C-alpha positions as CSV (number, residue, x, y, z in Angstrom):
1,M,92.8,205.1,-67.6
2,K,90.5,202.4,-66.7
3,S,90.8,200.8,-69.9
4,V,94.7,200.6,-69.7
5,A,94.3,198.9,-66.3
6,T,92.0,196.4,-67.6
7,I,94.3,195.7,-70.6
8,I,97.1,195.2,-68.1
9,S,95.3,192.9,-66.0
10,Y,94.3,190.8,-69.2
11,I,97.5,190.5,-70.4
12,F,99.1,189.5,-67.1
13,Q,96.2,187.3,-66.0
14,P,97.9,184.7,-63.5
15,L,96.9,181.8,-65.7
16,L,99.4,183.1,-68.5
17,I,102.4,183.6,-66.2
18,P,104.1,180.1,-66.3
19,L,103.7,180.3,-70.3
20,Y,105.5,183.7,-70.0
21,G,108.1,182.3,-67.9
22,M,108.7,179.4,-70.5
23,L,109.1,182.0,-73.2
24,L,111.5,184.1,-71.5
25,F,113.5,180.7,-70.4
26,F,113.7,179.7,-74.2
27,Y,113.9,183.0,-76.2
28,L,115.1,186.0,-73.8
29,S,117.6,184.5,-71.6
30,P,121.3,183.0,-72.2
31,F,119.5,179.6,-72.4
32,A,118.2,180.7,-75.9
33,L,121.8,180.1,-77.1
34,L,121.5,176.4,-76.2
35,P,120.7,174.0,-79.2
36,V,117.4,173.1,-78.4
37,S,115.1,172.0,-81.3
38,V,112.1,173.9,-82.3
39,A,110.0,170.6,-81.5
40,Y,111.3,170.6,-78.0
41,K,110.4,174.3,-77.4
42,L,107.0,173.7,-78.9
43,L,106.3,170.7,-76.6
44,A,107.4,172.5,-73.6
45,L,105.3,175.8,-74.6
46,G,102.3,173.9,-75.5
47,G,102.2,171.7,-72.3
48,T,102.6,174.5,-70.1
49,F,99.8,176.5,-71.9
50,F,97.7,173.3,-71.8
51,F,98.1,172.7,-68.1
52,T,98.5,176.2,-66.6
53,A,96.3,178.2,-68.9
54,L,93.6,176.3,-70.9
55,I,92.4,173.7,-68.3
56,P,92.1,176.1,-65.3
57,G,90.8,178.8,-67.6
58,L,88.1,176.5,-69.3
59,S,87.0,175.7,-65.7
60,V,86.7,179.4,-64.7
61,L,84.6,180.0,-67.8
62,Y,82.5,177.0,-66.8
63,M,82.0,178.1,-63.3
64,M,81.1,181.7,-64.7
65,K,78.4,179.9,-67.0
66,T,77.0,178.0,-64.0
67,G,76.8,181.1,-61.9
68,Q,79.5,179.7,-59.4
69,I,81.7,182.8,-59.8
70,S,80.7,186.2,-60.7
71,D,83.4,187.2,-63.1
72,I,86.6,186.2,-65.0
73,F,89.1,187.7,-62.2
74,I,87.0,186.1,-59.6
75,S,86.7,189.3,-57.7
76,N,84.6,187.9,-54.8
77,R,87.3,186.3,-52.2
78,R,84.8,183.6,-51.1
79,Q,84.3,182.4,-54.8
80,R,88.2,181.7,-55.5
81,T,88.6,178.5,-53.3
82,L,87.1,176.0,-55.9
83,P,89.0,177.6,-59.0
84,Y,92.1,177.3,-57.0
85,V,91.6,173.8,-56.2
86,Y,91.2,173.0,-60.0
87,T,94.1,175.1,-60.9
88,L,96.3,173.1,-58.3
89,I,95.4,170.0,-59.5
90,S,96.3,170.9,-63.2
91,Y,99.5,172.3,-62.2
92,L,100.2,169.2,-60.4
93,F,100.1,167.5,-63.9
94,W,102.2,170.4,-65.3
95,I,105.1,169.3,-62.9
96,Y,104.7,165.7,-63.9
97,F,104.8,167.0,-67.5
98,L,107.7,168.9,-67.0
99,W,109.6,166.0,-65.0
100,K,109.1,163.8,-68.1
101,T,110.1,166.2,-70.7
102,M,112.3,169.1,-69.4
103,L,115.5,166.9,-69.4
104,L,117.4,169.9,-70.2
105,S,116.9,171.7,-67.0
106,T,115.4,170.0,-63.6
107,L,115.6,173.6,-62.3
108,L,112.5,174.4,-64.3
109,V,110.8,171.5,-62.4
110,V,111.9,172.9,-59.2
111,V,110.7,176.4,-60.0
112,A,107.3,174.8,-61.1
113,A,107.1,173.1,-57.9
114,G,107.8,176.3,-56.0
115,A,105.2,178.1,-58.0
116,V,102.8,175.3,-56.6
117,V,103.8,176.1,-53.2
118,G,102.7,179.4,-53.9
119,L,99.4,178.7,-55.2
120,I,98.7,176.4,-52.2
121,L,99.7,179.3,-49.7
122,V,97.4,181.8,-51.7
123,M,94.6,179.4,-51.4
124,F,94.9,179.0,-47.7
125,I,95.6,182.9,-47.2
126,N,92.4,183.7,-49.3
127,T,90.0,181.8,-46.8
128,K,90.9,184.7,-44.3
129,W,92.1,187.6,-46.5
130,K,92.0,188.6,-50.1
131,I,95.3,188.4,-51.7
132,S,96.4,189.2,-55.4
133,A,96.8,186.3,-57.6
134,H,97.9,188.8,-60.4
135,L,100.9,189.8,-58.2
136,T,101.6,186.2,-56.9
137,G,102.0,185.2,-60.8
138,M,104.3,188.4,-61.4
139,G,106.5,187.8,-58.2
140,S,106.9,184.3,-59.2
141,L,108.2,185.2,-62.5
142,L,110.6,187.8,-61.1
143,G,111.7,185.3,-58.2
144,A,112.3,182.7,-60.8
145,S,114.4,184.9,-63.2
146,L,116.5,185.7,-59.9
147,G,117.0,182.2,-59.0
148,F,118.2,181.2,-62.5
149,S,120.6,183.9,-62.5
150,Y,121.7,182.8,-59.0
151,V,122.2,179.3,-59.9
152,F,123.9,179.9,-63.2
153,F,126.1,183.0,-62.1
154,L,124.2,185.5,-64.4
155,N,123.7,189.1,-64.1
156,P,120.2,189.3,-62.9
157,L,119.8,193.4,-63.3
158,P,118.2,193.6,-66.5
159,Y,115.6,191.0,-65.9
160,F,115.1,192.3,-62.5
161,L,114.6,195.9,-63.7
162,I,112.1,194.8,-66.6
163,L,110.2,192.4,-64.3
164,L,110.2,195.1,-61.6
165,L,108.6,197.6,-63.7
166,L,106.0,195.2,-65.0
167,S,105.0,194.2,-61.5
168,L,104.5,197.6,-60.6
169,S,102.4,198.3,-63.7
170,V,100.2,195.2,-62.6
171,M,100.1,196.6,-59.1
172,W,99.0,199.8,-60.3
173,S,96.3,198.3,-62.6
174,R,94.7,196.0,-59.7
175,I,94.6,198.9,-57.3
176,Y,93.3,201.3,-59.8
177,L,90.5,199.0,-60.6
178,N,89.6,198.6,-57.0
179,A,90.4,194.8,-57.1
180,H,92.8,194.9,-54.4
181,T,94.4,197.2,-51.6
182,P,98.0,198.1,-51.9
183,M,98.6,195.6,-48.8
184,Q,97.1,192.7,-50.8
185,V,99.1,193.4,-54.0
186,I,102.3,193.5,-52.0
187,G,101.5,190.4,-50.1
188,G,100.7,188.6,-53.4
189,F,104.1,189.7,-55.0
190,Y,106.3,188.4,-52.0
191,V,104.7,185.2,-51.9
192,G,105.2,184.6,-55.4
193,M,108.9,185.8,-55.4
194,F,109.9,183.9,-52.4
195,T,108.2,180.7,-53.4
196,T,110.1,180.6,-56.7
197,F,113.5,182.1,-55.6
198,L,114.2,179.9,-52.5
199,P,113.9,176.5,-54.2
200,C,116.5,178.0,-56.6
201,I,118.8,178.5,-53.6
202,F,118.2,175.0,-52.1
203,F,118.7,173.6,-55.6
204,A,122.2,175.2,-55.8
205,F,123.2,173.4,-52.7
């Protein structure tokens, strides 16, 4: 079971969540029916991967190599602040990238900004209390899907159920691996969900 929990933790590593969200938007949502060119999709996916996964990921690997952090999941709460700062800077460049390229939907930029707010909250909460970045990512994915459904009058139930089940599996994996307590994963989940869902509500007005 430990290997299953570890695999789940790697698959839903927080740095990959924005890429999963973009894939969901382009290929598994009603927006997949829009006449968007392959080049446009590749640009969006490539830029998202570069700014939200590759750059932060390389910074984590560098800090592991230099002994600044002990493992790829940054299990030690006190070691998380600097990686969060690097990730935050890279996310700000991601928002600028989306603002310049995502003419198809301004809402994507709004959701990305909400994800940055969530990252800032997690970074500050982490200075006093360990909170799950994995579940912040999963919560932000679910919150964004609910927000898009609200704005565009879509049925959110299929996406909600699938993402909720995936989130529960990630919760189980983090608790099973003794990486977090139940309160830490629940707290991370709600921070992520509300910081991407609420901007969509404000956008609708």
